[in-house]
N, C-alpha and C positions, 0 to 999 in steps of 0.2 A: 459543645465539646469539641467539635473538628475546628472551629475557629482557632483554638490555642494547641492544636496538634502541631507537633514539630514535622515538618514535611522534607526530610532529605530527599526523597525520591522525587520531589517536584524540582529538583535542581540537577536530577541526573545522577546522583552520588549514593543512592539508596541501593543496599543489597537486597538480597531475596526475601528477607525477613521483613524489612522496610516495605518492599512492594506488597505483600501480603497484607501488611498492618494497615497501609495506605488504601488499600482496595475494600478492606473489610470497613474501615472506618467510613468511606463514603457510601458503600452499601448500606451503613446504619444510620447515615444523615437522612432526615426527613425536611430540610429547608428547601424552600422552593427554588433557591438559586444554587443549590449544589451542583449543576452540571457545569457550572464555571469552573469549579474545581476538577471536574473530570478532565476538562479539556487540558488543563495543566498538567495532571498525573499522567494523560495519554502522551503529552507531548515528552516529559521526561522519561516514559519506558521506552519511546520510541528513539530518543536520543541516546538512551542506555543501551540500544540492541534488544529490547526486550518486545519490541512492537508487535511482531508476529505472534508472540504467545498472549501477550495481555489485551490485545485489541479486541478478540472476541469476548474476554470477561468483562470488559468494560462497555462494550455495544450491548451485553445482557443486561448490564446495570442501567444504560440509558433507558433501554426498553422498558424496564421494570419501574423506573422512573416516571415514565410517560402515563402509567396509569394513575398518576396523581395529577388531577386536572388542572391545579395551578401550575405545575411544571409544564403540562402541555400546552396551557395557553401562552406560557411565557415562550416557548418554542414557535407557536404560531406566528407571534407578532414581533419577535425580537429579531430582526433580519440583517442585523449588523455586528452582533457580538458573539454569543455562544451558539445559536440555532445552528448557523451553516457549519460551524466546526462538528457539531453532534451529528448533524446530517451527512456530512462527509465521512465522519466515522462509521455510521451504519450503511453507507454506500459502499465502502471497502469490505465490510463485514458480510454484508447480505444484498448485493446488487439488484437481486430480483425482487425485493421488497419495496417496489416504487410506491405503493400505498403509504406505508409510514413515511418514506422521504417526501411525500407531496404536503405532509402534515407540518413541516418546517419552513419558517420563512426562510429568505435567502437561500435557497436549495440549488440554485443554478450549477454551481460546480460540483456538487453533490450529485445531481441527475447525469452529469456528463461522465463523472468518475464511474458511477454505476451503469452506464451505456457502455462505457468502454470495455469494462469487466465481462458484462454480458456477451459483448461481440467477440469476446476471446473464445468464450464457450460456444457461440453460433457461428464463428469462423467468418466474420464480417465486421467491420468497423468504418463507420463514416468519418472522413477526414475531417469533418467539421467538428467532431468531437476532439480528436487529437489536437486540433488546432486551437480549439477552446482552452484546453488544458495545457497547452504549450508543452507537449509531450513528444515531438517528433523525434526524439532520440530512442524512442522503444521501437521505431519502425523495423530494425533487424529481428528483435524478439518476435513480433507479429508476423512477419514473413516466416521466420523459421517455424512457428507454431501453426502454419497454414491459414492463418487469418487474411481473408481478403480485403483490400483497402481500394477504395473506389479510385478510378482512374484520374490522374490530374495533368496539368501541364506544369510539370515539375520545376521547369525552367523559370515560368512565371511565378510559381510559388516560392522559389529562392528569392526572386527580386523583390517580394512584398512581405516576406515572413523575415523577423529578426534572427539572424543566426548567432548563438553564442556556444564559446567551447564549454563543454560540461565538466572536463577535467576528470574523465575517468581512468580507472587504474586497470591496465591488461591484465589477462590472466598469463601464467608462465607459458611462454611460446612452445617449449619442449613438450611440457606435459599436455598441453591441449592438443598437440599434433599427435600425441600418443593415444589420447582418447579417440580422435577422429580416424586413425588409422585403424584401431581395434574395432571400431563400429564398422568401417569399410570391409573389414575381414569377416564382419558377422562373429565378432568373438564376444559373446554377450557378457558373460561373467568379467572378463577383462575390461570391457568397457564400462560397466557398473563400477567397478572396483577403483577405475583410474579416476573416473567423474566424481567419485566421493573424495577420493585423494585431492583431485584439482579444487573442489567446492568446500572443502572442510571448514576453512577459516575467511571464506569471501563474504564481504558485505556487498549484498546484491545491489544495491542503489548506487555503489560508487565503482562498481566493475563495468567495464566496456561491453555495453549490449550487444557489440556485433561478437565478441567472444562467449557470451553465454548464450547466444544465438547458435554458436556452432555446438555447443552442448547439447542444446534441444534437438537439433539435427541428428547427432549423433545418437541419442536417446531413440528418436523416431525411427532411426535406420535399423536399430537392432529390435524392432517390434514392441517398444516400449512407448507407444504413441499417448497413452493416458498420462503415464509419467511426464512426458515431456510438455504436455499441455498443463499439467499441473504445476510444473516448475515455472513455465511461461506466466501462469497466474500468480505465483510468488514473487516472481520478478516485478511484474506491473504493480502487485500490491505494494511492493517495497517502496517503489518509486509515489504511489499514492500517500503511502504513509508519511514519506518525508515532506511532501507537499501539506498533509495535513499538520505535522509539527512546525511548518513554517508559517501556517495561519495562526497559531498560538503566539501571542506576543510573550518575549522574556521577562522574567520577574519571579519574585518569591512570594510564598503566601505565608500570611502572618497568621 
């Protein structure tokens, strides 16, 4: 039945009802190749702005599917197609579960993503992980979150690392300044309210990480260190989800 399902969500045009019906259809599917459809659905949800909400639900679906030995076997040996994508999805969702990640073929990027997120929690990240993921643009976020990055000869690194413009959008400078000024004055409620106003319609992966880092510092300054660290995690997860979406080729499911 799932092969004949009309999948508007897989093109990023589905509404909330379509999202729910698509997830239920995939959850009910029993074919051994069903995780290929999960990859397409996750890409659509990320592109539609629902990645943070739906990724944990799809991760649960993947974990449940792995109880089927035929599916698990596919993931152990499929190192070029679906397995790397599913491993990456699970790495974003539960970076500490390295045992599950180890059961996937082609899991190199997933292991790096998991190590990056674990490093955020552990306050230290190896630059080799950042380099492998080509996520140098998140350095301001890591720094603001108090995450140590091993010392480098940065000039030599610049010489050997391709530098490309990310095309990020800046936060409104005046409102951002109001947030930081309120934090410096230790006005807790004002800082939180202004930060909520500043970020209410922001797409994290498209926003200048340096501006987001200023918000992280402001939250930490008013004693909201846990909130600041959680926000940093949300930012990095948003960038990783974009990477996951890019791993899935475009195309529609018939």
